[in-house]
Structures are given as structure tokens and as C-alpha cells.
N, C-alpha and C positions, 0 to 999 in steps of 0.2 A: 618597489620594496615590499617584502613580505611583512605583514603584521601578525601578531598572535597575542593571545591572552596568557599572561603569566600566572601560573598557579603554584601553590605551595604543596609540599608533600602532604598527603592525606593523613589525618589522625583517625582514631576509631570513631569519634563523633562526626568527623568529616565524611567518613565512609557511610555512616548511617544517613547523613543528610543527602549524600549522593544517591543512595538507594531510594530515598523518599522522592527526590526529584525525578528519577527514572520512572518510578511507579506513577507519578502524576502525568508524565509524558505519555506513558503507555495507555492509561485510562482515557486521557483526553483524545488521543488519536483513535482509539477504539470507538469511543463515542462518536467521533466525527464520521467514521465509515459505516456505523451500524445502520443508518436508514437504508442504505443500498443493499447490504447483505441481508438485513431482516426482510426486506421486500422480496428478495429471491426466495428466502426460506419459507415465508408464509404465502407464497404465490398462489398455491392451490386455493386457499381460503379467500384471498383477495379476488381471484378471478371468479369464483363462485358468487361472491356477494356483490361485486361491482359490475359483473357482466362483460368481461372481455377475455380474449384468448391468450395463448402463449406469446404471440407476436406483440400484443399490447403490453404484456409483462416485460418483455425484452426492451421495448421502447421506454417504459417507465424507469427501469434501471439505467438505461442509457442516458436518460435525462439527468440523472445524478452526476454522471461523469462529464456530460456536456456542460453542466453548470460549473463544475470544478475547472474544466479546461478554459472556459470563457474568462474566468477571473484569476487564474493562478498567478500570472506574472504580476499583475497590479496588486493583488492581495499579498503576495510575497514581499513586495516593496513596502506596503503599508505595515505589514508585520514588523519589518525591520525598524520602522519608525516608532511603532507603538511599544515595542518590547515584547518578549515571548509570553510573559505571564498575562498581560492584558489581552494580547491577541488570542491566547488559548481560551480565555474566558469568553471572548466574543464568539469564537468558534463553538464553544460549548453552549452558549445561548442560542445560536443558530440551530444547532443539532437538537436541543431540547424543544425549541419552537417548532421545528419541522416534525418531530415525532408526535408532539401533542396535536398539531394541526391535522396530521394524517389520521390519528386516532379519532378525532372529533369531527373533522370536516371533509375528509376525502371520501366522496361518494360517487366518483366517476374517474375514469382513466385520465381525463384531462387534468382534473384537480390533483390526482396522485402524482402525475408527471411534473406538474408545475411545482408542487411542494418539494419533490425530490431534487429538482434543479436548484431550488433555493438551498436545500441541504448540502448540495455539492459545493456551493460557495463557502459554506461553513467549513467543510473539509479542506478546501483550498487555503483556508487560514490556519487550521489546526496543524496540518502536516509541516509546513515550513516553520511555524512557531515552535513546534516540538523540537525540530532540528536546531533552531537557534537557542532554545532553552538548554539543551544538552551541551551545545558548543560553549555556552557561557559558563555553565555551572560545573561541568565534569572535567577532571584532569584529562589531558591529552592522551595519556597512556591507557585510558579506559573508555575512550570515545567509541572505538570500533565495537566493543562489546555492547555498549549502551545503545548504539544505533541498530545493532543486530536484534536486540531485544525489542526496541521500539518498533522496528519494522515487522515484528511478529504480531502487531496489533491487527493487521488485516486477516490473517488466518484465525486469530482469536475471535474477531468479529464473526467470521464464518462459523466457528464453533458455537458461539452464543446464539447466533441465528438458528442453527440447527436445534439447539436445546429448547428454544422458544416454541418450536412446533408442538412437541408433545406436552410441554410444560404449561403453555398458555393458549396458543392458537387453537388447538384441538379440544380445549376444555372450556375456557371462558371467552374465547374469541380472539381474532387477530388484533383487535384494538388494544387489548391488554398487553400484547407483546410490544406495541409501540409506546404505550405508557411506561412500561418497564425500561425501554431504551431511553425515554426522556428522563427517567429517574437517574440512570447512569450518567447522563450528561449533566444533570443538576448537581449530583454528588461531585463530579469532577470540577465544576465551577466553584462549589463551596470549598473544596480542598485546595484549589488553586488560590483562593483568597488569602490563604495563610502563607503564600509564597511571596517573598519580597526580592526585588531586583538587587543583587549585591553591587557594591561600588565598582567592581571590575566588570560588570555586565556590559556587553557591547550592543548598543542600540544607536539609532539615529540614521543620518543620511549616508550610510556607507554603501558604496558600490562594490559589486563582486570584483575580485582581483582577476578572476578568469574572464577573458574577453566574451562579450555577449554572443558573438558568432560561434565561439567554441561551446558555450553553454547550449546554444540552439542545436548544434550538431549532436551533443550529448542527449538533448531532448529527443532528437530523431531516433537515436539508438534506444532510448527508453520507450518510444512509441512501438518499435518492432518487438522489443522484449516484453512489454506489457501486453501487447496483442496476443503473443503466444501464451503468456501466463493466464490471461483472461479466458482464452479458449479452453485451456486445461481445466481450470476450476469450474467453468460453466458446463462442460460437456463430458468430463471424464465418466461420470456415473452413467449417463445415457449411452455413451459409447461402449462402456464395459458391459452393460446389459445387452446391447445389440450384438456383442461378440459372443455372448453365451454365459457371462457371469451372472449369478443370481442377484436379485434386487437387494437383498440384505447384505450380501457379500460386497456388492458394488458400493454401498454406503460406507461399509467398514473400510473399503479400499480408499475412499476419499478421505476419511478421518485419519487413517494411517499415513497417507501421503502428506496431509497437512501437518501432522505431528513431525514427520521426518523433515519437512521444510523448516519448521521452527527450530529443531535441533541443529540443522546445518547453518541457519542464519546466525545463531548464537555462537556456534563453533568457529565459523568464518570470522565473526567479529572479534573473538579472542585472538585468533591468529593475526588479524590485521593490526592489532595493537602491538604485536611483536615484530612486525615487518617494517622496513623503512619506506616502502612505496611500491609503485608499479601495480596498484590495486586494480586498475582497469583491465590489465591483462588477465588477472584472476577472474574478473567478471566475465570477460570474453571467453575464457576457457569453460566456465560454468555454463554459459549459454550454449557453447558448442556441445557439451555433454548433454544438455537438455535437448538439443536438436536430435542427438542419437536416440534419446528416449522417445521423442515424438515419432521418429521413424519406426521404432519398435511397436509403438501403439498402432501404427498403420498396418501392421501385420494382422491385427484384428483377431487374434486367437486368445482364448481366456488365459492360458498359462503365461503367454508373452505379455499380455496386458498387466497381469499381476506383478510380473517381474520388473516391468518397465516403470510402473507408477512411482516407486520410491525415488528412482533416478530422475524422473520428470519433475517431481516436487523438490527434491534435494539439490538439483542443479538448475532446472529450468525456471524455478520460482523462488529460489533462495538467495539470489544475488542483490536485490534492491538495497539491503542494509549496507553492504560493502560499497555499492555504488555511491550511496549518499554519504558514507564516510569519506570517500575520496573527494567528493565535491565540497563537503563541509570543511575538511582539513585544508583544502586549497583556498577556501574563502572564509577564514575564521571570523572576520569582522562583518561579514555579510552572508551568513549561512542561510537566512530566510530568503533574501532576495535571490541568491543563486539557485537554491533548490526550488524556488517558486517558478523559475524558468524551466528547469528540467522536469519538474512535476507535471507541466503541461503535456509533455509527451506521454506520461503515465495515464493521464485521464483520457487522452485521445485514443491510446492503444487499448485501454480497458473498454472503451466505447465501441471501437471498430472491430477488435478481435473476435469477440463472441458473435457479433452480427455477421461478420464475414464467414466465420466457421459454419454457422448455421446455414447460410446461403450455399456454401460449397457442399455441405452434407446433402441438402435437398437436391442439388444438381448432379453430384458425382459420388456421394457416399462418404462414409467416415474415413476410409483409407486415404482418399485424396485430400480430405480436409486436414488430416494429421500430417501429411507430407507438406501441405502448404504452411502449417504451423511450424514445422521443422525449418522451412525456408525462412520464415519470419525470425526465428531464433538465430539462425545463421547470419542474417542481415544485421541483427543487433550485435552479434559477436564481432562481426567485421567492423562495424562503426566504432565500437569501443576499443578494439585492437589498434585501429588507425588513430584514434583520438589520443592514445597514450603517447604517441610520438610527438605531438605538438602541444600537449598540455604538460609541460615540464613542471609546472607548479604542483602537480599531483604526485611527482616522483620522489619528493623528499619531505620529511616531517617538518612542521613549523619550528622555527627557532624559539628557544626558551629565553 
């Protein structure tokens, strides 16, 4: 039997409260992923000071996602029992501790990787906790938009990491960038302390309504999709430069692509709130379009790369919010536990995708690597299209 949270029509004050809750979720999830994206952004300074190469930097960032993957399922269930507010504060504490420890004590690659792995555990708490918070507090007819905005936290973290390079890392040192990230996490914790679980909040020992095997299959799709997206964000700039695009133009191309992805995430979320279901088919179609963009990137000509980038970000990396909306709506009483399972695929894909892409580039060049990325996106599209057939709980909106 399907369960759902009953909500009242929003008033003006209720809409303001909803906006505040959404802002808290966005800041908390951005703080959760900042250690990883900040490390990539200040990688030049880190490598110079700590004495390791590009391969070491890749391993350090991979440690963050490995930490998240190792604890995602268990921490999703723990979040379900703690409740979203408490869990987000725990995640914020882990993020703040990670950033402070890196700024003060990371003086080797080993220490940096160990601390980032710890930070990944905090992110594995924050992501499902934010999903549960939005499922508890926001009306069902605005949940798609909310999750689309919340999933923009990752490109937002990319943007903040980029701004930290000229603003802090190149002026007062990379340590200051991590101290600023710790401050973001602490601000998030303090702001969340004003949040109180309402009487209708769903917490406790609730199991996902979607069968575990089905969630695992969705996690497999997430793995292939996240691997393709991870390769895109990690290698677009270097690939564009290798094709003949100027360094400054390649950076602007990345920024423009990320902005396009944010706009599409929000737009797709608005449309999801107006549709009765079959959202996984839309996710599948977006990934298929993303695969087309990756094939175009394999052409490796400057004009084609510029034309393909908005499609790559707008389709190949703009679908996670809609996917999470489908999972959360199918599991309204166990949003954290359910997305904790599927999020494991995200972490593993984010870990494997860039590493695999780099290995293929070294062995066969960028064109072959982009074709392999397209194949990964198509595999994800296939998994999600097939999943729509047996996950009937995602095909209809929850009963009021």
C-alpha cells in the first residue's frame, strides 16, 4: 500500500518557509561536496606544495567518492532514523572538520586522501538527508522543482571552487580556500539549528517501498550515467584545448556548459511537477541525447566541440534531479533510505568515470574516450528505460 505525506495548500508564509527550507538544503549539499571540487580547483597549488603529480590528485579526489560509496547505504538508513535536520547537521560537521583538517594538517598526499575519504562519508549523509528534508517539508506539486534546484548544488560547488582559485588560492594560499569552505559548512549547521521537524515529518524505521533489487538496478544505471558525467566535467577543458580551442575559451565553455545544466535541471523539475509520471523515460531520453553530444565531442574539431558542449551538459548531466524526484516520490516515507542505495552508484561512477577516461585517453586518444563515454551514457539510458517497466510505483503520483 502506498503511503504519502498529506500537505495543506501553501499560504504566502508557507511559501516563504518552503523557500527557506530549500535554501538550507542547497547550502548543506553544496557544503557536502565542496571538499572534492575544491581539491580539483586548487590542484595546481596542492601539487606544488605537497609534492605529487596529476595522478596523485586524481587519486585524492577519487578517495572522496570512495568514502561516499562505502557508507552510502548504511548512512542513508541512519539518516532515515535521525531525521533530516539532525543528519544534515552531522554532515555539515563532517564537512567542516574535513576542510579544517586539510587546511591545518594535510601535508602529504596520504593525509589529503584520507581526509577526503572522511569527507565523502559526510556527503553520503548530506545528500539523502536533503532529499528527505524536501520530501517532508515541501508540497508534492513543488517537489520536482525543489529537487532540480537542490541537485544544482554540484555545479554550484564547481563554480565556487573555480572562484576560490583567483580569490584565495593564488593570493593567500590554498589553505585559506579550505578555511572558507569550512565556514560555509559551519554557517549551514547554524542555520539548520533553527529548523524543527514538523509533526508530519516522516522519520524512523521506514523501509523503501521500491524493492531493494529494483533500487540496486537503478543504482547500476546511476553508475553508468555518473561515469559519463564525471568524465565530462573532468576532461572537457583539456579535451577542448587539445582540439584547438584556446585556454581561456575552454574555461568559458565549461562555465557556460555548467550554467546550461543548471537551467535545464530547474526547467525539467518544473515540468515534472506538472506530469503524472513516467519520469524515468525522460531521464533515459536525456541520457540518449547526452550520448549524441559525446559522439560529437569525439569529432574533436573546435566548432563541433563548442556546439556540442551545451547539449552535453543540458542532457548528459542535467538528469539527476529528475531521477531523484522519481525515487523520492515512489518512496515518500523512506526517501533517505531509498536514495542512499541509488546514490552508491553515483559515487562509484564519479570515481571510475574520470579515471577510466584518462586511461583511455593515454591509450587511444580523446576521440576514443568520448565514444566510450557515449557508450556509458547509452547503457544508463537503457537501464532506466527498462526500469520504468517494472517500477510501476514511479508511474503515478502519490495519493493525497
